[in-house]
C-alpha positions as CSV (number, residue, x, y, z in Angstrom):
1,M,-5.2,-21.7,-2.3
2,L,-2.5,-22.4,0.3
3,D,0.6,-24.1,-1.1
4,Q,3.0,-24.9,1.7
5,S,5.8,-25.7,-0.7
6,E,6.3,-21.9,-1.0
7,F,8.1,-22.2,2.4
8,I,10.8,-24.6,1.2
9,G,14.1,-23.0,1.8
10,K,12.6,-20.0,3.6
11,T,14.1,-18.8,6.9
12,V,11.8,-18.7,10.0
13,F,12.8,-17.4,13.4
14,V,10.6,-18.2,16.4
15,A,11.2,-16.5,19.7
16,G,9.9,-18.7,22.5
17,G,9.8,-21.6,20.0
18,T,10.7,-24.4,22.3
19,S,7.4,-25.3,23.9
20,G,3.7,-25.0,23.6
21,I,2.1,-22.9,20.9
22,N,5.4,-21.5,19.6
23,L,7.0,-24.9,19.2
24,G,3.8,-26.0,17.4
25,I,4.4,-23.1,15.0
26,A,8.0,-23.9,14.5
27,K,7.2,-27.5,13.7
28,A,4.5,-26.5,11.2
29,F,7.0,-24.3,9.3
30,A,9.7,-27.1,9.5
31,A,7.2,-29.6,8.1
32,A,6.5,-27.2,5.2
33,G,10.2,-27.2,4.3
34,A,11.4,-24.0,6.0
35,R,14.7,-23.6,7.9
36,V,13.7,-22.8,11.5
37,A,15.6,-21.1,14.2
38,V,14.3,-21.1,17.8
39,F,15.2,-19.0,20.8
40,S,14.5,-19.7,24.5
41,R,16.0,-19.2,28.0
42,S,16.2,-22.9,28.6
43,A,19.1,-24.7,26.9
44,E,17.4,-28.0,27.7
45,R,14.2,-26.9,25.9
46,V,16.3,-25.6,22.9
47,D,18.0,-29.0,22.6
48,S,14.6,-30.9,22.8
49,A,13.0,-28.5,20.2
50,L,15.9,-29.0,17.8
51,A,15.6,-32.7,18.0
52,S,11.9,-32.6,17.1
53,L,12.4,-30.1,14.3
54,R,15.3,-32.0,12.7
55,A,13.2,-35.2,12.9
56,L,10.9,-33.5,10.4
57,G,13.7,-33.5,7.9
58,G,14.7,-29.9,7.7
59,E,17.5,-27.6,8.9
60,A,17.2,-26.1,12.4
61,M,19.3,-24.1,14.8
62,G,18.7,-22.9,18.3
63,F,19.9,-20.1,20.6
64,T,19.7,-19.7,24.4
65,G,18.9,-16.2,25.6
66,D,16.4,-13.8,27.1
67,V,14.0,-11.6,25.2
68,R,14.3,-9.0,28.0
69,E,17.9,-8.4,26.9
70,L,18.1,-6.7,23.5
71,S,21.7,-7.8,22.9
72,S,20.9,-11.4,23.4
73,V,18.1,-11.3,20.8
74,Q,20.3,-9.3,18.4
75,D,23.0,-11.9,18.6
76,A,20.7,-14.8,17.8
77,L,19.1,-13.0,14.9
78,S,22.4,-11.9,13.5
79,R,23.7,-15.4,13.6
80,T,20.6,-16.7,11.9
81,H,21.0,-14.1,9.2
82,E,24.7,-14.9,8.8
83,A,23.9,-18.7,8.3
84,W,20.7,-18.5,6.2
85,G,20.2,-15.0,4.8
86,S,17.3,-12.7,5.3
87,I,14.4,-13.7,7.6
88,D,11.2,-14.4,5.8
89,V,9.0,-15.2,8.8
90,L,9.4,-13.9,12.4
91,C,7.3,-15.2,15.2
92,S,7.4,-13.4,18.6
93,G,5.8,-15.6,21.3
94,A,7.6,-15.3,24.6
95,A,5.2,-14.8,27.5
96,G,4.8,-15.0,31.2
97,N,1.7,-15.3,33.4
98,F,0.5,-16.0,36.9
99,V,-2.8,-15.4,38.7
100,A,-2.9,-12.5,41.3
101,P,-5.2,-9.7,42.4
102,A,-3.8,-6.3,41.5
103,A,-4.2,-5.1,45.1
104,V,-1.5,-7.6,46.3
105,M,0.5,-8.0,43.1
106,S,4.1,-6.9,43.6
107,S,5.7,-4.3,41.4
108,N,8.3,-6.9,40.4
109,G,5.6,-9.3,39.4
110,F,3.8,-6.8,37.2
111,K,7.1,-5.6,35.7
112,S,8.3,-9.2,35.0
113,V,5.3,-9.9,32.8
114,M,5.5,-6.5,31.1
115,D,9.2,-7.0,30.4
116,I,8.7,-10.5,28.9
117,D,5.5,-9.9,27.0
118,L,5.7,-6.3,25.8
119,L,9.3,-5.2,26.1
120,G,10.4,-8.7,24.9
121,S,8.2,-8.4,21.8
122,F,9.6,-5.0,21.0
123,H,13.1,-6.4,21.4
124,V,12.4,-9.3,19.0
125,L,10.8,-7.1,16.3
126,R,13.4,-4.3,16.7
127,A,16.4,-6.7,16.6
128,A,14.9,-8.5,13.6
129,Y,14.2,-5.4,11.5
130,P,17.6,-5.1,9.7
131,F,17.5,-8.8,8.8
132,L,14.0,-9.1,7.4
133,T,13.2,-9.8,3.8
134,K,12.1,-6.6,2.3
135,P,9.6,-6.8,0.6
136,G,7.9,-10.1,1.7
137,A,8.6,-10.6,5.4
138,S,5.8,-11.8,7.6
139,I,5.8,-11.0,11.4
140,I,3.4,-13.0,13.7
141,N,3.0,-11.8,17.3
142,I,1.3,-14.2,19.7
143,S,-1.1,-12.2,21.8
144,A,-3.8,-13.4,24.3
145,P,-7.5,-12.8,24.9
146,Q,-6.6,-10.6,27.9
147,A,-5.5,-8.0,25.5
148,S,-9.1,-7.0,24.8
149,I,-11.1,-8.8,27.5
150,A,-10.7,-7.2,30.9
151,T,-9.9,-10.3,33.1
152,P,-9.8,-10.3,36.9
153,L,-6.5,-11.4,38.4
154,Q,-4.8,-10.7,35.1
155,A,-4.0,-7.0,35.2
156,H,-0.4,-7.5,34.2
157,V,-1.2,-9.7,31.2
158,C,-4.1,-7.5,30.1
159,A,-1.8,-4.5,30.1
160,A,1.1,-6.3,28.4
161,K,-0.8,-8.0,25.6
162,A,-2.9,-4.9,24.9
163,G,0.5,-3.3,24.3
164,V,1.6,-6.1,22.0
165,D,-1.6,-5.7,19.9
166,M,-1.0,-2.0,19.5
167,L,2.6,-2.6,18.7
168,T,1.4,-4.9,15.9
169,R,-0.8,-2.2,14.5
170,V,1.8,0.5,14.6
171,L,4.5,-1.5,13.0
172,A,2.1,-2.7,10.3
173,M,1.8,1.0,9.4
174,E,5.5,1.9,9.8
175,W,6.9,-1.1,8.0
176,G,4.2,-1.7,5.5
177,P,5.8,0.6,2.9
178,E,8.8,-1.8,2.9
179,G,6.6,-4.8,2.2
180,I,6.7,-6.2,5.7
181,R,3.4,-7.5,7.1
182,V,2.7,-7.6,10.8
183,N,-0.2,-9.5,12.4
184,S,-1.2,-10.9,15.8
185,I,-2.7,-14.2,16.6
186,V,-4.9,-14.4,19.7
187,P,-5.0,-18.1,20.9
188,G,-7.9,-19.1,23.1
189,P,-8.0,-22.2,25.2
190,I,-5.4,-24.5,23.7
191,D,-4.4,-27.9,25.0
192,G,-0.8,-28.5,25.9
193,T,0.0,-24.9,26.9
194,E,1.4,-23.7,30.2
195,G,-0.9,-20.7,30.3
196,M,-4.1,-22.8,30.2
197,A,-2.6,-25.2,32.8
198,R,-2.2,-22.2,35.1
199,L,-5.6,-20.6,34.4
200,T,-7.6,-23.9,34.5
201,P,-5.6,-26.0,37.1
202,T,-8.5,-28.5,37.9
203,A,-10.8,-30.7,35.8
204,E,-13.7,-28.6,37.1
205,A,-12.1,-25.4,35.9
206,R,-11.4,-26.9,32.5
207,E,-15.0,-28.1,32.1
208,A,-16.3,-24.7,33.1
209,V,-14.3,-23.2,30.2
210,I,-15.6,-25.8,27.8
211,R,-19.2,-25.2,28.7
212,N,-18.8,-21.5,27.8
213,L,-17.0,-22.1,24.5
214,P,-19.3,-21.8,21.4
215,L,-17.4,-24.8,19.9
216,R,-17.4,-26.7,23.2
217,R,-13.8,-27.9,23.0
218,Y,-10.3,-26.8,23.4
219,G,-8.1,-26.2,20.4
220,D,-4.8,-28.0,19.9
221,L,-1.4,-26.7,19.1
222,N,-1.9,-27.2,15.4
223,S,-5.0,-25.0,15.5
224,V,-2.7,-22.0,16.0
225,A,0.2,-23.3,13.9
226,K,-2.0,-23.7,10.8
227,V,-3.1,-20.0,11.1
228,A,0.4,-18.8,11.5
229,V,1.5,-20.6,8.3
230,M,-1.6,-19.2,6.5
231,L,-1.0,-15.6,7.6
232,S,2.6,-15.9,6.4
233,S,1.7,-17.3,3.0
234,S,0.9,-15.6,-0.3
235,V,-2.8,-16.4,0.4
236,C,-2.7,-13.5,2.9
237,D,-0.2,-11.3,1.1
238,Y,-2.7,-8.3,1.5
239,V,-3.4,-8.9,5.2
240,T,-1.5,-6.8,7.7
241,G,-2.3,-5.1,11.1
242,V,-4.8,-7.8,11.9
243,V,-5.4,-9.1,15.4
244,L,-6.9,-12.5,14.8
245,P,-8.6,-14.7,17.4
246,V,-8.1,-18.4,17.1
247,D,-10.2,-19.3,20.0
248,G,-13.3,-21.4,19.2
249,G,-15.4,-18.3,19.9
250,A,-14.0,-17.8,23.4
251,S,-13.8,-14.0,22.8
252,L,-17.6,-14.0,22.6
253,A,-17.9,-15.4,26.1
254,G,-16.5,-12.5,28.1
255,P,-14.0,-12.3,31.0
256,G,-15.5,-15.2,33.1
257,L,-14.0,-17.7,30.6
258,F,-10.3,-17.1,31.4
259,G,-10.0,-16.8,35.1
260,P,-11.7,-16.8,38.4
261,S,-13.7,-13.8,39.4
262,A,-12.0,-11.1,41.5
């Protein structure tokens, strides 16, 4: 049975934890009593996130930086470790997206998403490794349905997130002997996210998605946050290398759900 009190006094670091799904995860851990550090490119978003996290009654700190720059991530994680000790839960959720056919997508556009999603995820995990609780640390990568569902107009995201899921599996094998668990969450259509706002920009597009969802509704930010907490808890202490959809059955519907046809 999940007992959230086990997170009281634990240290949680959320890369990208200042908006959307990642902020929802940060809030869930803060509400459970953890000390939460967030990392984002936007100083304004960091300040806003810290206010909401501290309003939940716990300790919080924030850092401004870019996951594409390893030194930036290393500095934030080092300062978190210096203040609070080893990192018990690491969430890597930075992401970028736009809609474009591969035939006209620029090299820079493709590279930008690869650098944020895949290289950025590697930077977060690699920089955190020296500071993780061993044994006992939980790593949660935030993936996307495009990692396994070939989706028109999303070649860059499909490639990047497929890499994130494979990175999850490889590090689960490499770091498992030290007691570090590594899992991916694959959110489906979640209200309040920038990604879904871009992929379903109209009411008609949103309704088309809902019609194809087995559960016939969007999830909310807490839908993902609850699973992140569960995966990081002792309830799942024998779970690693898992790529877990939290999508209302969206992954059963195929590529038409997440974007326009090519």
